[in-house]
N, C-alpha and C positions, 0 to 999 in steps of 0.2 A: 524430443518433439515438444514444442511449446505452443499450446492451443487454448484459446478462449473457449471455455466449456460451460454448458448449461447457463449461459449468461442472462437468459431472461425467458419470459413466457412465450415470446414470439419464436425463439429458437425451438423451444419444446413443441409448440404447435406445428412448426414446419417438420420436425423430426417425426412426430406422430402421423402427420399427413402423408409423408413420403415413405417411411419405413415401419410405421406402426410400433415404434419403440422410442423411448426417451434417449437422450444423447449418451448418458453414461452406460446404461445397459447395452446399448448398441456398440459402443467402442469396446466394452468388455468382451462382448461376444466375438468381435473381430480380432481380439488379442492385442489391442493397442495399449492397454493400460499396464505399464510395467515401470521399472525404475529409470527408464529413459524418457518418461512422459511427465510433463508439467502442465497441470490444469489451472487456468487463470479464472478467477472469480467464483465459479460454481454457484452463482446467484440463485438459480432456480432448482438447484439440486436438493433432494430430500436428505435428511440425516443419514438414511440407509445408503443412499447413493454415494454420499461423501465418504462414508466408511468403506464402501466397496473400492473406491479409487485408492484410498490409503492402504487397504489390505492387499491391493495388487502391487504395492511398492511405488506407486506414482506419488508426486508431490503436488502442492497447491500454492498458488500465489494469491494473497488476500489484499484487496484494495478497498479498505473500509470507507474512506472519504468519498471516493467516486461513486461507489455503489450506494452509499447512503444518500448522496445528493440526487443521483439519477433515478434510483429505484426505491429508495426508502426501505432497503432490505439489509439484514445482517447475514452474510453468507455463513454456511455451516463449518467454520474453522474449528470450533471446539470439538464436535464429534469426529472431525477429520484427525485431530491430534489425539483424541481419546482412542482412536483405532490404530495409533502408532505412526501416523503420517507426519511428514514435515511440512510446515507452513512458512512461507516467506512473506514479507510485507512489500507491497508495491504501491506506486502512486497513480498508476494508470495514466490518464491524459489530463493535461492542464485545463482544457475546456470542461472536463467532467468534474474536476474537484477543486479547481481554482489555484492549485499549487502543486509543486513536486517536493513535498516536505515530509521526510520520514519521521520526524518528531510528531507531526500532526497525525500520521498514520498510527504511530504507537499509541498516542493518547486516545484517539477515537476507537481503535480496536479494543483497548481495555474497557472504555466506557460503554460502547455499544453492546459488547457481550455481557457485561455486568447487568445492563438494563434488560437485555433479551432474556436472560436466564433468571433474573431477579435474585442474583447472588453476587455480593460484593467481592467474593473470593475467586470468582471466575476471571481468567486472564490477568493475573497479578502483574505488577510492574516488571518484575524480573523476567517473567515469561515473555512479555511483548518485546522487551529489550533483546532477548535471545532470538526472537522471530526476526528482528531487524538486523541481527548479526550472525550468530552461530547457526541457528536453525535455518535462517534464510540461505546461508551458504550451503548447508546440507540439502535443502530443497532444490537448489539450482545445480547440485552436483559438483560444487567447486570448494567443498570444505577442506580439501587437501591443499588449497592455494590461499584461501582467505577466510574471513569470518571470525577469527580469533587471533590473539597475539601469541604466536608460538615460533620457536626456532625453525627455520626452513620455509615459513610462509611469507607471502608478500607483506611488506610493511604498509598496510592499509589502515590508517589511523586518523581519527578526529580527536582533537583535544578541546575539552569543554572548560570554560572559565568558571570555576566554582564560586568566584566572587561576584558573578553576575546576579542581579537582583532575583531572578526567577529560581536560582539555585540556592538561595539563602533562606533560613540559616542552614549551615552544614553541621549535622550531628553524626558523630561516630560512635558514641556510647551512651546508653546501653544498647541502642539500635543505630543502624546506619540509614540515613534518609536520602542520600544523593541519587540513588536509582529511582525511587518514587518521584523525587523532584525532577529528574531528567525526563521521565515519562509523562507526568501529569502537568508540569509547569513550564518546562523549557519549550522554546519554539524554533531553535536553530540559530538564533542570533547570538547565543552564548558560545558558539563554536569559534575558537580563536585560530586554530591551525588545522589544516587538512593535508594529509600526506597520502599519496597513492603510489604504491610500489616503491616506496622510499623517496619519492619526489615531492617536495613541498609545493602545493598548489595554492594554498591560502595561508597567510601569516598575519597575525594581529587583526583577523577578521577581514582582510583585504585580499582579493584574488591577485595572484602574481603572473598568471599566464594569459589573461584576457583583459581587454579594455571595457570595464563594466559600464562606463558612461556611454560609450559608443553602442554597446549592445542594447542598453536601455532605450536610446534614441531610435535605433533601428526597429526594435520591437514595437514601439509606439507608432512609428511611421507605417509599418506594415499593417498593424491592427486597424488604424484609421482608414487605410486604403481598402482593406477587405470589408470593413463595416460599411463604408460608403457604397461599395459595389453591391453589397447584399441588402441595401436599404429598401428597395422596392419590394423584394421578396419577403423581407421581414414583416412589412406591414400587410402584404397580401395573405401570408400564412395566418397572421393574427393569432400567434401562439400565446402562451401564458405571459411571457415577458412583455409582448406588445400590448396585451390587455392591461397589464399593470402600469405600463407607461401611459396609456390613455387615461387611466384612472388617477394618475399623479402619484403612484406608489413607488415608482422607480425614477 
């Protein structure tokens, strides 16, 4: 079961109004929280509620960029992990975070949590890399298939060009710096090859299975059409972006 959970104060208010319980205690009482349950966001969850979900064997998906932009909140992934739970990284929706980029999610997850807890050792680079790979696979219940490079698992691989500027310099002794560089400096353009289940989809940074120029043109065309159709409502609602436009800030 894959459910957006405790995603915001509006959900919590509705749950309290209807059932006189917050979302997580309500689901726990019904017996929904187990190792078949994946909770997305947990934006409005308390640390104790996050720990309860983890202790029940359920997993969490964290979308740091989207929730940071939409709500200005750092969800309780750290207490979830401290309670023994697995946390995967997701990108949520492109209108909510402006991109679907797991490198961006790794970097922001590390930085946001360091800032939240006032501790530079919280969410180290190796940890968020595992959240994007091994721990993410465990959270989704597919660790027997993917998430790490092992005999018998799917050949799901990305190959990063270490000679890319964001990855330089590469130091291997006395310490190795390529994992911190990957998390804090890379943005995804350093990926040269993408292999899914043994099939090469991207080579030398170029997609092999889709027409990128065609997709780009179609996206722009649809975006312009939707924006034009929404124009009247946009100005009627007079939201934050409309006000910024009128003030010449956007």
